[in-house]
C-alpha beads as a LAMMPS data file, in Angstrom:
LAMMPS data file: protein, C-alpha beads

99 atoms
98 bonds

1 atom types
1 bond types

-500.0 500.0 xlo xhi
-500.0 500.0 ylo yhi
-500.0 500.0 zlo zhi

Masses

1 110.0

Atoms # bond

1 1 1 0.000 0.000 0.000
2 1 1 1.503 3.316 -0.985
3 1 1 1.615 6.232 1.420
4 1 1 -0.884 8.179 -0.729
5 1 1 -3.466 5.600 0.251
6 1 1 -3.329 6.497 3.959
7 1 1 -4.397 9.284 6.259
8 1 1 -2.378 10.441 9.250
9 1 1 -4.360 11.681 12.226
10 1 1 -2.276 13.665 14.671
11 1 1 -2.992 13.647 18.402
12 1 1 -3.246 17.431 18.375
13 1 1 -6.329 19.534 17.720
14 1 1 -6.439 22.201 15.050
15 1 1 -5.950 24.691 17.910
16 1 1 -2.701 22.981 18.937
17 1 1 -3.972 21.238 22.082
18 1 1 -3.171 17.582 22.825
19 1 1 -6.195 15.325 22.862
20 1 1 -6.917 13.586 26.156
21 1 1 -6.868 10.823 27.146
22 1 1 -3.386 10.483 25.773
23 1 1 -3.861 6.786 24.924
24 1 1 -6.727 7.367 22.465
25 1 1 -4.554 6.180 19.552
26 1 1 -3.843 2.831 21.209
27 1 1 -7.496 2.426 22.185
28 1 1 -8.731 2.940 18.629
29 1 1 -5.951 0.807 17.129
30 1 1 -6.645 -2.069 19.488
31 1 1 -10.307 -2.269 18.455
32 1 1 -9.220 -3.569 15.026
33 1 1 -6.206 -5.539 16.251
34 1 1 -5.981 -9.310 16.646
35 1 1 -3.869 -11.652 18.712
36 1 1 -1.376 -13.573 16.605
37 1 1 -0.268 -17.170 17.031
38 1 1 2.413 -15.871 19.412
39 1 1 -0.373 -14.434 21.619
40 1 1 0.866 -10.887 20.960
41 1 1 -1.379 -8.066 19.807
42 1 1 -0.938 -7.347 16.105
43 1 1 -2.318 -4.088 14.764
44 1 1 -4.350 -4.076 11.589
45 1 1 -2.761 -2.818 8.374
46 1 1 -5.788 -0.531 8.104
47 1 1 -5.474 1.291 11.454
48 1 1 -2.216 1.469 13.377
49 1 1 -0.349 3.763 15.751
50 1 1 2.983 5.225 14.700
51 1 1 5.476 7.923 15.615
52 1 1 6.123 10.733 13.162
53 1 1 8.735 13.310 14.122
54 1 1 8.423 12.276 17.774
55 1 1 4.646 12.639 17.825
56 1 1 2.127 9.817 18.282
57 1 1 -0.173 9.537 15.283
58 1 1 -2.824 7.196 13.951
59 1 1 -2.404 5.937 10.389
60 1 1 -5.637 4.966 8.638
61 1 1 -5.757 3.186 5.290
62 1 1 -8.202 4.816 2.920
63 1 1 -9.446 1.402 1.802
64 1 1 -10.795 0.844 5.329
65 1 1 -13.853 2.635 3.939
66 1 1 -14.403 -0.327 1.593
67 1 1 -13.262 -3.060 3.999
68 1 1 -15.148 -1.906 7.082
69 1 1 -17.298 1.205 6.476
70 1 1 -18.493 1.354 10.088
71 1 1 -14.927 1.374 11.439
72 1 1 -13.854 3.997 8.886
73 1 1 -16.819 6.224 9.758
74 1 1 -16.095 5.829 13.472
75 1 1 -12.380 6.679 13.198
76 1 1 -12.831 9.607 10.834
77 1 1 -15.884 10.858 12.741
78 1 1 -13.914 10.717 15.992
79 1 1 -11.090 12.727 14.425
80 1 1 -13.424 15.330 12.956
81 1 1 -15.565 15.706 16.087
82 1 1 -12.402 16.281 18.136
83 1 1 -11.027 18.684 15.504
84 1 1 -7.875 16.608 15.018
85 1 1 -5.463 17.301 12.188
86 1 1 -6.011 14.845 9.307
87 1 1 -3.572 14.819 6.415
88 1 1 -2.298 12.539 3.686
89 1 1 0.566 10.266 4.633
90 1 1 3.445 11.633 2.575
91 1 1 6.216 9.530 4.028
92 1 1 8.155 7.366 1.622
93 1 1 10.898 4.775 1.620
94 1 1 11.961 3.495 5.012
95 1 1 9.816 6.100 6.792
96 1 1 6.569 4.803 5.258
97 1 1 4.432 2.455 7.294
98 1 1 4.563 -0.988 5.772
99 1 1 1.356 -2.556 4.556

Bonds

1 1 1 2
2 1 2 3
3 1 3 4
4 1 4 5
5 1 5 6
6 1 6 7
7 1 7 8
8 1 8 9
9 1 9 10
10 1 10 11
11 1 11 12
12 1 12 13
13 1 13 14
14 1 14 15
15 1 15 16
16 1 16 17
17 1 17 18
18 1 18 19
19 1 19 20
20 1 20 21
21 1 21 22
22 1 22 23
23 1 23 24
24 1 24 25
25 1 25 26
26 1 26 27
27 1 27 28
28 1 28 29
29 1 29 30
30 1 30 31
31 1 31 32
32 1 32 33
33 1 33 34
34 1 34 35
35 1 35 36
36 1 36 37
37 1 37 38
38 1 38 39
39 1 39 40
40 1 40 41
41 1 41 42
42 1 42 43
43 1 43 44
44 1 44 45
45 1 45 46
46 1 46 47
47 1 47 48
48 1 48 49
49 1 49 50
50 1 50 51
51 1 51 52
52 1 52 53
53 1 53 54
54 1 54 55
55 1 55 56
56 1 56 57
57 1 57 58
58 1 58 59
59 1 59 60
60 1 60 61
61 1 61 62
62 1 62 63
63 1 63 64
64 1 64 65
65 1 65 66
66 1 66 67
67 1 67 68
68 1 68 69
69 1 69 70
70 1 70 71
71 1 71 72
72 1 72 73
73 1 73 74
74 1 74 75
75 1 75 76
76 1 76 77
77 1 77 78
78 1 78 79
79 1 79 80
80 1 80 81
81 1 81 82
82 1 82 83
83 1 83 84
84 1 84 85
85 1 85 86
86 1 86 87
87 1 87 88
88 1 88 89
89 1 89 90
90 1 90 91
91 1 91 92
92 1 92 93
93 1 93 94
94 1 94 95
95 1 95 96
96 1 96 97
97 1 97 98
98 1 98 99
């Protein structure tokens, strides 16, 4: 999946305030995660936490809309209702989140 096919949701509002609770990214990511055969939590390729320039962010695959419309609407609705910054994922190469 190329980076143009993902959104990055920052944990900061459009006014520059950090969203609380601070673990909201992990909470949302874990709702679509599964436990692997090693009994460790494995995040979905569609919704996953990551660090960008030292800041916790949530990466959302655009095709989540097709795969799970309810989850996509929830995540994007949450971001919009909390006035979080949503932008295209423009990272490339080693910095891009693997699919």
